[in-house]
A tleap script that builds the chain and sets N, CA, C and O, in Angstrom:
source leaprc.protein.ff14SB
mol = sequence {
  NMET VAL ASP GLU ASP SER LEU ARG GLU GLN
  LEU ASP GLU LEU ARG ARG GLU HIE LYS SER
  LEU ASP GLU GLN LEU GLU GLN LEU SER ARG
  ALA GLN ALA VAL ASP PHE LEU THR ILE ALA
  LYS LEU LYS LYS GLU LYS LEU ARG ILE LYS
  ASP THR ILE GLN ARG ILE GLU SER MET LEU
  ILE PRO ASP ILE LEU CALA
}
set mol.1.N position { -58.837 164.590 85.769 }
set mol.1.CA position { -57.817 163.590 86.015 }
set mol.1.C position { -57.625 162.729 84.773 }
set mol.1.O position { -58.577 162.469 84.037 }
set mol.2.N position { -56.410 162.296 84.545 }
set mol.2.CA position { -56.086 161.464 83.399 }
set mol.2.C position { -56.608 160.051 83.649 }
set mol.2.O position { -56.526 159.539 84.766 }
set mol.3.N position { -57.150 159.422 82.591 }
set mol.3.CA position { -57.709 158.082 82.796 }
set mol.3.C position { -56.613 157.031 82.968 }
set mol.3.O position { -55.459 157.245 82.597 }
set mol.4.N position { -56.997 155.910 83.531 }
set mol.4.CA position { -56.047 154.859 83.892 }
set mol.4.C position { -55.339 154.274 82.678 }
set mol.4.O position { -54.142 153.995 82.741 }
set mol.5.N position { -56.060 154.083 81.570 }
set mol.5.CA position { -55.437 153.529 80.365 }
set mol.5.C position { -54.326 154.441 79.849 }
set mol.5.O position { -53.264 153.972 79.439 }
set mol.6.N position { -54.577 155.729 79.874 }
set mol.6.CA position { -53.577 156.695 79.430 }
set mol.6.C position { -52.346 156.661 80.325 }
set mol.6.O position { -51.217 156.731 79.840 }
set mol.7.N position { -52.566 156.553 81.628 }
set mol.7.CA position { -51.448 156.475 82.568 }
set mol.7.C position { -50.633 155.200 82.342 }
set mol.7.O position { -49.404 155.227 82.404 }
set mol.8.N position { -51.313 154.097 82.083 }
set mol.8.CA position { -50.610 152.829 81.850 }
set mol.8.C position { -49.779 152.888 80.559 }
set mol.8.O position { -48.667 152.363 80.512 }
set mol.9.N position { -50.321 153.526 79.515 }
set mol.9.CA position { -49.582 153.687 78.269 }
set mol.9.C position { -48.343 154.560 78.495 }
set mol.9.O position { -47.258 154.252 78.001 }
set mol.10.N position { -48.515 155.634 79.235 }
set mol.10.CA position { -47.398 156.520 79.547 }
set mol.10.C position { -46.353 155.765 80.370 }
set mol.10.O position { -45.152 155.922 80.148 }
set mol.11.N position { -46.800 154.968 81.293 }
set mol.11.CA position { -45.910 154.180 82.136 }
set mol.11.C position { -45.094 153.189 81.297 }
set mol.11.O position { -43.890 153.044 81.503 }
set mol.12.N position { -45.749 152.514 80.357 }
set mol.12.CA position { -45.045 151.577 79.479 }
set mol.12.C position { -43.985 152.292 78.647 }
set mol.12.O position { -42.870 151.792 78.495 }
set mol.13.N position { -44.328 153.446 78.116 }
set mol.13.CA position { -43.380 154.225 77.314 }
set mol.13.C position { -42.188 154.665 78.161 }
set mol.13.O position { -41.045 154.577 77.713 }
set mol.14.N position { -42.443 155.130 79.362 }
set mol.14.CA position { -41.361 155.561 80.241 }
set mol.14.C position { -40.453 154.394 80.619 }
set mol.14.O position { -39.235 154.554 80.706 }
set mol.15.N position { -41.034 153.245 80.840 }
set mol.15.CA position { -40.220 152.065 81.162 }
set mol.15.C position { -39.320 151.688 79.993 }
set mol.15.O position { -38.170 151.299 80.194 }
set mol.16.N position { -39.844 151.801 78.758 }
set mol.16.CA position { -39.021 151.520 77.576 }
set mol.16.C position { -37.871 152.535 77.473 }
set mol.16.O position { -36.733 152.161 77.190 }
set mol.17.N position { -38.174 153.812 77.702 }
set mol.17.CA position { -37.142 154.845 77.662 }
set mol.17.C position { -36.077 154.584 78.728 }
set mol.17.O position { -34.882 154.719 78.467 }
set mol.18.N position { -36.518 154.211 79.922 }
set mol.18.CA position { -35.607 153.952 81.033 }
set mol.18.C position { -34.676 152.789 80.683 }
set mol.18.O position { -33.474 152.851 80.939 }
set mol.19.N position { -35.230 151.748 80.107 }
set mol.19.CA position { -34.423 150.582 79.711 }
set mol.19.C position { -33.444 150.964 78.609 }
set mol.19.O position { -32.292 150.531 78.626 }
set mol.20.N position { -33.887 151.762 77.664 }
set mol.20.CA position { -33.017 152.198 76.579 }
set mol.20.C position { -31.839 153.021 77.113 }
set mol.20.O position { -30.702 152.844 76.675 }
set mol.21.N position { -32.119 153.914 78.056 }
set mol.21.CA position { -31.048 154.701 78.659 }
set mol.21.C position { -30.079 153.807 79.412 }
set mol.21.O position { -28.868 154.028 79.379 }
set mol.22.N position { -30.603 152.813 80.081 }
set mol.22.CA position { -29.760 151.874 80.805 }
set mol.22.C position { -28.812 151.153 79.835 }
set mol.22.O position { -27.630 150.978 80.131 }
set mol.23.N position { -29.335 150.742 78.691 }
set mol.23.CA position { -28.519 150.062 77.687 }
set mol.23.C position { -27.467 151.006 77.107 }
set mol.23.O position { -26.327 150.601 76.881 }
set mol.24.N position { -27.845 152.259 76.865 }
set mol.24.CA position { -26.888 153.243 76.354 }
set mol.24.C position { -25.765 153.483 77.356 }
set mol.24.O position { -24.593 153.559 76.987 }
set mol.25.N position { -26.136 153.600 78.620 }
set mol.25.CA position { -25.128 153.810 79.660 }
set mol.25.C position { -24.171 152.623 79.745 }
set mol.25.O position { -22.967 152.797 79.934 }
set mol.26.N position { -24.708 151.440 79.607 }
set mol.26.CA position { -23.865 150.234 79.645 }
set mol.26.C position { -22.876 150.238 78.490 }
set mol.26.O position { -21.699 149.930 78.678 }
set mol.27.N position { -23.344 150.584 77.300 }
set mol.27.CA position { -22.458 150.636 76.138 }
set mol.27.C position { -21.389 151.712 76.307 }
set mol.27.O position { -20.219 151.479 76.004 }
set mol.28.N position { -21.782 152.873 76.785 }
set mol.28.CA position { -20.823 153.955 76.977 }
set mol.28.C position { -19.771 153.612 78.021 }
set mol.28.O position { -18.605 153.980 77.885 }
set mol.29.N position { -20.186 152.913 79.050 }
set mol.29.CA position { -19.235 152.574 80.109 }
set mol.29.C position { -18.213 151.538 79.635 }
set mol.29.O position { -17.131 151.423 80.211 }
set mol.30.N position { -18.554 150.789 78.592 }
set mol.30.CA position { -17.624 149.802 78.041 }
set mol.30.C position { -16.722 150.398 76.963 }
set mol.30.O position { -15.744 149.772 76.555 }
set mol.31.N position { -17.048 151.606 76.500 }
set mol.31.CA position { -16.261 152.238 75.442 }
set mol.31.C position { -14.881 152.619 75.974 }
set mol.31.O position { -14.713 152.900 77.161 }
set mol.32.N position { -13.915 152.623 75.085 }
set mol.32.CA position { -12.556 152.963 75.499 }
set mol.32.C position { -12.433 154.450 75.820 }
set mol.32.O position { -11.775 154.827 76.789 }
set mol.33.N position { -13.059 155.283 75.015 }
set mol.33.CA position { -13.039 156.727 75.270 }
set mol.33.C position { -14.354 157.089 75.959 }
set mol.33.O position { -15.386 157.240 75.305 }
set mol.34.N position { -14.310 157.225 77.261 }
set mol.34.CA position { -15.519 157.468 78.041 }
set mol.34.C position { -15.834 158.958 78.055 }
set mol.34.O position { -14.982 159.779 78.395 }
set mol.35.N position { -17.068 159.301 77.680 }
set mol.35.CA position { -17.531 160.687 77.700 }
set mol.35.C position { -18.330 160.883 78.987 }
set mol.35.O position { -19.521 160.576 79.049 }
set mol.36.N position { -17.657 161.398 80.007 }
set mol.36.CA position { -18.279 161.522 81.323 }
set mol.36.C position { -19.452 162.495 81.333 }
set mol.36.O position { -20.402 162.303 82.091 }
set mol.37.N position { -19.402 163.533 80.507 }
set mol.37.CA position { -20.508 164.492 80.456 }
set mol.37.C position { -21.767 163.826 79.907 }
set mol.37.O position { -22.859 164.012 80.444 }
set mol.38.N position { -21.611 163.057 78.845 }
set mol.38.CA position { -22.760 162.349 78.264 }
set mol.38.C position { -23.319 161.337 79.254 }
set mol.38.O position { -24.535 161.218 79.402 }
set mol.39.N position { -22.445 160.614 79.927 }
set mol.39.CA position { -22.886 159.642 80.920 }
set mol.39.C position { -23.661 160.332 82.042 }
set mol.39.O position { -24.698 159.829 82.474 }
set mol.40.N position { -23.171 161.473 82.515 }
set mol.40.CA position { -23.854 162.212 83.581 }
set mol.40.C position { -25.234 162.684 83.123 }
set mol.40.O position { -26.198 162.614 83.885 }
set mol.41.N position { -25.332 163.164 81.884 }
set mol.41.CA position { -26.623 163.626 81.352 }
set mol.41.C position { -27.613 162.462 81.239 }
set mol.41.O position { -28.785 162.595 81.590 }
set mol.42.N position { -27.125 161.325 80.746 }
set mol.42.CA position { -28.001 160.159 80.610 }
set mol.42.C position { -28.469 159.653 81.966 }
set mol.42.O position { -29.626 159.262 82.119 }
set mol.43.N position { -27.576 159.657 82.950 }
set mol.43.CA position { -27.961 159.222 84.293 }
set mol.43.C position { -29.003 160.154 84.889 }
set mol.43.O position { -29.936 159.700 85.551 }
set mol.44.N position { -28.850 161.450 84.660 }
set mol.44.CA position { -29.827 162.418 85.172 }
set mol.44.C position { -31.190 162.203 84.516 }
set mol.44.O position { -32.220 162.245 85.190 }
set mol.45.N position { -31.195 161.975 83.210 }
set mol.45.CA position { -32.449 161.721 82.493 }
set mol.45.C position { -33.086 160.411 82.968 }
set mol.45.O position { -34.303 160.329 83.135 }
set mol.46.N position { -32.263 159.402 83.181 }
set mol.46.CA position { -32.761 158.116 83.668 }
set mol.46.C position { -33.420 158.273 85.035 }
set mol.46.O position { -34.475 157.693 85.291 }
set mol.47.N position { -32.797 159.054 85.904 }
set mol.47.CA position { -33.363 159.295 87.232 }
set mol.47.C position { -34.678 160.066 87.144 }
set mol.47.O position { -35.623 159.776 87.878 }
set mol.48.N position { -34.735 161.056 86.239 }
set mol.48.CA position { -35.979 161.815 86.050 }
set mol.48.C position { -37.104 160.888 85.595 }
set mol.48.O position { -38.231 160.986 86.080 }
set mol.49.N position { -36.794 159.995 84.668 }
set mol.49.CA position { -37.796 159.052 84.171 }
set mol.49.C position { -38.232 158.105 85.285 }
set mol.49.O position { -39.419 157.807 85.421 }
set mol.50.N position { -37.276 157.633 86.079 }
set mol.50.CA position { -37.621 156.735 87.184 }
set mol.50.C position { -38.551 157.428 88.178 }
set mol.50.O position { -39.502 156.814 88.662 }
set mol.51.N position { -38.291 158.685 88.484 }
set mol.51.CA position { -39.166 159.437 89.391 }
set mol.51.C position { -40.570 159.569 88.816 }
set mol.51.O position { -41.559 159.445 89.539 }
set mol.52.N position { -40.653 159.819 87.515 }
set mol.52.CA position { -41.966 159.934 86.869 }
set mol.52.C position { -42.692 158.600 86.893 }
set mol.52.O position { -43.900 158.556 87.126 }
set mol.53.N position { -41.967 157.512 86.655 }
set mol.53.CA position { -42.561 156.169 86.718 }
set mol.53.C position { -43.150 155.930 88.101 }
set mol.53.O position { -44.281 155.459 88.223 }
set mol.54.N position { -42.399 156.248 89.132 }
set mol.54.CA position { -42.881 156.033 90.499 }
set mol.54.C position { -44.107 156.889 90.810 }
set mol.54.O position { -45.026 156.446 91.499 }
set mol.55.N position { -44.112 158.115 90.297 }
set mol.55.CA position { -45.263 158.994 90.523 }
set mol.55.C position { -46.513 158.428 89.858 }
set mol.55.O position { -47.590 158.423 90.455 }
set mol.56.N position { -46.372 157.953 88.620 }
set mol.56.CA position { -47.523 157.387 87.910 }
set mol.56.C position { -47.985 156.099 88.579 }
set mol.56.O position { -49.187 155.871 88.718 }
set mol.57.N position { -47.049 155.258 88.994 }
set mol.57.CA position { -47.429 154.021 89.679 }
set mol.57.C position { -48.208 154.330 90.953 }
set mol.57.O position { -49.171 153.632 91.273 }
set mol.58.N position { -47.806 155.353 91.672 }
set mol.58.CA position { -48.526 155.697 92.899 }
set mol.58.C position { -49.930 156.228 92.589 }
set mol.58.O position { -50.840 156.090 93.406 }
set mol.59.N position { -50.104 156.832 91.416 }
set mol.59.CA position { -51.433 157.296 91.025 }
set mol.59.C position { -52.339 156.121 90.662 }
set mol.59.O position { -53.556 156.192 90.831 }
set mol.60.N position { -51.734 155.035 90.158 }
set mol.60.CA position { -52.517 153.880 89.747 }
set mol.60.C position { -52.869 152.949 90.903 }
set mol.60.O position { -53.814 152.167 90.808 }
set mol.61.N position { -52.118 153.034 91.981 }
set mol.61.CA position { -52.378 152.192 93.150 }
set mol.61.C position { -53.438 152.890 94.000 }
set mol.61.O position { -53.241 154.036 94.403 }
set mol.62.N position { -54.542 152.230 94.275 }
set mol.62.CA position { -55.598 152.875 95.086 }
set mol.62.C position { -55.087 153.196 96.478 }
set mol.62.O position { -54.291 152.453 97.054 }
set mol.63.N position { -55.555 154.307 97.003 }
set mol.63.CA position { -55.167 154.740 98.337 }
set mol.63.C position { -55.977 153.932 99.359 }
set mol.63.O position { -57.170 154.170 99.547 }
set mol.64.N position { -55.326 152.995 100.001 }
set mol.64.CA position { -55.990 152.069 100.925 }
set mol.64.C position { -56.512 152.801 102.156 }
set mol.64.O position { -57.549 152.431 102.705 }
set mol.65.N position { -55.803 153.831 102.590 }
set mol.65.CA position { -56.195 154.534 103.799 }
set mol.65.C position { -57.375 155.474 103.608 }
set mol.65.O position { -57.983 155.912 104.585 }
set mol.66.N position { -57.701 155.784 102.373 }
set mol.66.CA position { -58.801 156.742 102.115 }
set mol.66.C position { -60.144 156.119 102.367 }
set mol.66.O position { -61.171 156.776 102.200 }
savepdb mol mol.pdb
quit
């Protein structure tokens, strides 16, 4: 199993990536010439990162029922 410090570092990196994608999407949505394909790809990547963040967070939270 991966150690907790490594998971926390990965989590921080993913959160930075997620925020960066959010900022890129905001800029693209304000552009006059909107590239819908790029926006769709960025949204898909953002969702993938969010799912990974949630998975890692659940690994870091102790299982109370166990």
